[in-house]
C-alpha positions in Angstrom: 7.3 -2.5 9.9 10.6 -2.4 11.8 10.5 -5.8 12.1 9.4 -7.4 8.7 11.2 -5.2 6.7 14.9 -6.5 7.1 13.8 -9.6 6.8 11.9 -8.9 3.5 14.8 -6.8 2.4 17.3 -10.1 2.8 15.4 -12.5 1.4 14.6 -9.9 -1.4 18.8 -10.5 -2.1 17.5 -14.2 -2.4 14.5 -14.7 -4.4 14.8 -11.1 -6.1 13.6 -7.8 -5.7 10.7 -8.5 -8.4 9.1 -11.2 -6.4 8.9 -10.1 -2.3 8.6 -6.3 -4.6 4.9 -8.8 -5.7 4.0 -10.2 -3.3 4.3 -7.4 -0.9 2.1 -5.1 -3.0 -0.2 -8.1 -3.4 -0.3 -8.6 0.2 -1.0 -4.3 1.0 -4.1 -4.4 -2.0 -5.4 -7.3 -0.2 -5.2 -5.7 3.9 -6.4 -2.6 2.0 -9.7 -4.9 0.9 -9.7 -6.8 4.0 -9.6 -2.3 5.5 -12.9 -1.8 3.4 -14.5 -5.7 4.4 -14.3 -5.6 8.1 -17.8 -4.8 9.7 -15.6 -4.1 13.3 -13.0 -2.5 14.8 -10.8 -5.3 15.8 -10.9 -6.1 11.5 -9.9 -3.0 10.9 -7.1 -3.4 13.1 -5.9 -6.5 12.5 -6.1 -5.8 8.4 -4.3 -2.0 9.5 -1.5 -4.8 11.4 -1.4 -7.2 8.2 -0.9 -3.8 5.8 2.2 -2.6 8.1 3.5 -6.1 7.4 2.8 -5.8 3.5 4.7 -1.8 3.8 8.1 -3.3 4.1 7.6 -2.9 -0.4 9.4 0.6 -0.1 12.8 -0.3 1.4 12.6 -2.5 -1.6 12.2 -0.8 -4.0 14.6 1.4 -2.7 17.4 -1.8 -3.0 16.2 -2.7 -6.3 17.0 1.3 -7.6 20.1 1.0 -6.3 20.8 -2.0 -7.7 20.6 -0.4 -11.0 21.9 2.3 -11.3 25.5 3.5 -11.0 26.9 4.8 -6.9 27.3 8.1 -7.8 23.6 8.3 -9.2 22.0 6.4 -5.8 21.4 9.5 -4.2 19.1 10.3 -6.7 17.1 7.6 -7.5 16.9 7.3 -3.0 14.9 10.4 -3.4 12.9 10.0 -6.6 11.8 6.4 -5.3 11.8 8.4 -1.3 9.2 11.4 -3.3 7.1 8.6 -5.5 6.1 7.0 -2.0 5.3 10.2 -0.2 3.1 11.6 -3.4 1.0 8.3 -3.6 -0.4 9.8 0.0 -0.4 13.0 -0.8 -2.6 12.3 -4.3 -4.3 8.9 -3.3 -6.8 11.0 -0.8 -7.5 13.4 -3.6 -7.7 11.1 -6.3 -10.3 8.9 -4.1 -12.6 11.8 -3.4 -13.1 13.2 -7.4 -14.3 8.9 -7.5 -16.2 9.2 -4.5 -18.0 12.4 -5.9 -18.0 11.1 -9.7 -19.7 8.2 -8.9 -22.2 10.4 -6.5 -23.5 12.0 -9.5 -23.4 9.1 -11.6 -25.8 7.4 -9.1 -22.9 4.4 -8.4 -22.0 3.5 -5.0 -18.5 2.7 -4.3 -17.7 -0.6 -2.4 -15.7 1.5 0.1 -18.8 3.4 0.9 -21.3 0.9 1.0 -19.2 -0.9 2.9 -19.5 0.6 6.1 -22.7 2.5 5.7 -25.1 2.0 9.2 -26.6 -2.0 9.4 -30.2 -1.3 9.4 -31.1 -4.3 12.5 -34.8 -5.2 11.1 
Protein backbone atom coordinates (compact mmCIF):
# COMPACT_ATOMS: atom_id res chain seq x y z
CA UNK A 1 0.00 0.00 0.00
CA UNK A 2 2.81 2.42 0.83
CA UNK A 3 4.44 1.77 -2.52
CA UNK A 4 1.31 1.74 -4.68
CA UNK A 5 -0.61 4.68 -3.18
CA UNK A 6 1.68 7.46 -4.48
CA UNK A 7 1.74 5.86 -7.92
CA UNK A 8 -2.05 5.57 -8.17
CA UNK A 9 -2.65 9.07 -6.80
CA UNK A 10 -0.25 10.44 -9.42
CA UNK A 11 -2.01 8.43 -12.14
CA UNK A 12 -5.36 9.74 -10.92
CA UNK A 13 -4.09 13.26 -11.58
CA UNK A 14 -3.21 12.26 -15.16
CA UNK A 15 -6.07 9.98 -16.24
CA UNK A 16 -8.77 11.09 -13.83
CA UNK A 17 -9.76 10.30 -10.28
CA UNK A 18 -12.97 8.52 -11.28
CA UNK A 19 -11.15 6.02 -13.51
CA UNK A 20 -8.59 5.19 -10.81
CA UNK A 21 -11.30 4.89 -8.15
CA UNK A 22 -13.24 2.47 -10.34
CA UNK A 23 -10.05 0.48 -10.98
CA UNK A 24 -9.25 0.31 -7.24
CA UNK A 25 -12.78 -0.62 -6.19
CA UNK A 26 -13.08 -3.26 -8.91
CA UNK A 27 -9.70 -4.70 -7.93
CA UNK A 28 -10.64 -4.74 -4.26
CA UNK A 29 -13.87 -6.59 -5.07
CA UNK A 30 -11.97 -9.12 -7.18
CA UNK A 31 -9.37 -9.60 -4.43
CA UNK A 32 -12.08 -10.20 -1.84
CA UNK A 33 -13.73 -12.71 -4.14
CA UNK A 34 -10.38 -14.49 -4.51
CA UNK A 35 -10.03 -14.55 -0.72
CA UNK A 36 -13.44 -16.16 -0.32
CA UNK A 37 -12.77 -18.75 -3.04
CA UNK A 38 -9.23 -19.62 -1.98
CA UNK A 39 -8.67 -23.10 -0.59
CA UNK A 40 -5.13 -22.59 0.69
CA UNK A 41 -3.30 -20.26 3.03
CA UNK A 42 -0.98 -19.16 0.23
CA UNK A 43 -3.97 -18.22 -1.91
CA UNK A 44 -5.47 -16.19 0.89
CA UNK A 45 -2.17 -14.39 1.54
CA UNK A 46 -1.69 -13.65 -2.17
CA UNK A 47 -5.25 -12.33 -2.52
CA UNK A 48 -4.81 -10.25 0.64
CA UNK A 49 -1.65 -8.71 -0.81
CA UNK A 50 -3.62 -7.89 -3.95
CA UNK A 51 -6.33 -6.32 -1.79
CA UNK A 52 -3.65 -4.16 -0.17
CA UNK A 53 -2.55 -2.93 -3.58
CA UNK A 54 -6.09 -1.85 -4.39
CA UNK A 55 -6.57 -0.19 -1.00
CA UNK A 56 -5.21 2.97 -2.60
CA UNK A 57 -8.79 4.04 -3.19
CA UNK A 58 -8.79 6.02 0.08
CA UNK A 59 -6.00 8.47 -0.85
CA UNK A 60 -7.49 8.84 -4.33
CA UNK A 61 -10.89 9.61 -2.77
CA UNK A 62 -9.20 12.14 -0.48
CA UNK A 63 -7.54 13.79 -3.46
CA UNK A 64 -10.87 13.87 -5.32
CA UNK A 65 -12.62 15.42 -2.34
CA UNK A 66 -10.03 18.20 -2.11
CA UNK A 67 -10.49 18.87 -5.82
CA UNK A 68 -14.20 19.59 -5.52
CA UNK A 69 -14.31 21.73 -2.36
CA UNK A 70 -13.13 25.22 -1.57
CA UNK A 71 -9.77 25.44 0.22
CA UNK A 72 -11.48 26.50 3.45
CA UNK A 73 -13.54 23.27 3.40
CA UNK A 74 -10.64 20.88 2.75
CA UNK A 75 -10.31 19.69 6.36
CA UNK A 76 -14.04 18.93 6.57
CA UNK A 77 -13.96 17.01 3.28
CA UNK A 78 -10.95 14.95 4.34
CA UNK A 79 -12.51 14.15 7.71
CA UNK A 80 -15.69 12.97 5.99
CA UNK A 81 -13.75 10.64 3.70
CA UNK A 82 -11.84 9.27 6.68
CA UNK A 83 -15.00 8.87 8.77
CA UNK A 84 -16.81 7.03 5.99
CA UNK A 85 -13.86 4.68 5.53
CA UNK A 86 -13.75 3.88 9.24
CA UNK A 87 -17.53 3.50 9.36
CA UNK A 88 -17.25 0.79 6.73
CA UNK A 89 -14.67 -1.02 8.86
CA UNK A 90 -17.00 -0.96 11.87
CA UNK A 91 -20.39 -1.50 10.22
CA UNK A 92 -19.28 -3.98 7.53
CA UNK A 93 -18.67 -6.94 9.85
CA UNK A 94 -21.95 -6.26 11.67
CA UNK A 95 -23.87 -6.34 8.39
CA UNK A 96 -22.16 -9.60 7.43
CA UNK A 97 -23.07 -11.15 10.79
CA UNK A 98 -26.72 -10.14 10.41
CA UNK A 99 -26.87 -11.45 6.84
CA UNK A 100 -25.23 -14.73 7.89
CA UNK A 101 -27.82 -15.15 10.63
CA UNK A 102 -30.67 -14.40 8.22
CA UNK A 103 -29.29 -16.79 5.59
CA UNK A 104 -28.76 -19.42 8.26
CA UNK A 105 -32.38 -19.24 9.37
CA UNK A 106 -33.52 -19.49 5.78
CA UNK A 107 -31.34 -22.54 5.23
CA UNK A 108 -29.26 -20.82 2.56
CA UNK A 109 -25.48 -21.04 2.97
CA UNK A 110 -23.63 -17.84 2.05
CA UNK A 111 -20.88 -18.31 -0.52
CA UNK A 112 -18.02 -17.60 1.90
CA UNK A 113 -19.28 -20.14 4.44
CA UNK A 114 -19.83 -22.72 1.72
CA UNK A 115 -16.35 -22.34 0.28
CA UNK A 116 -14.59 -22.42 3.65
CA UNK A 117 -16.21 -25.58 4.98
CA UNK A 118 -13.87 -28.54 5.52
CA UNK A 119 -13.34 -30.69 2.44
CA UNK A 120 -13.91 -34.44 2.65
CA UNK A 121 -11.38 -36.80 1.17
CA UNK A 122 -13.59 -39.78 0.29
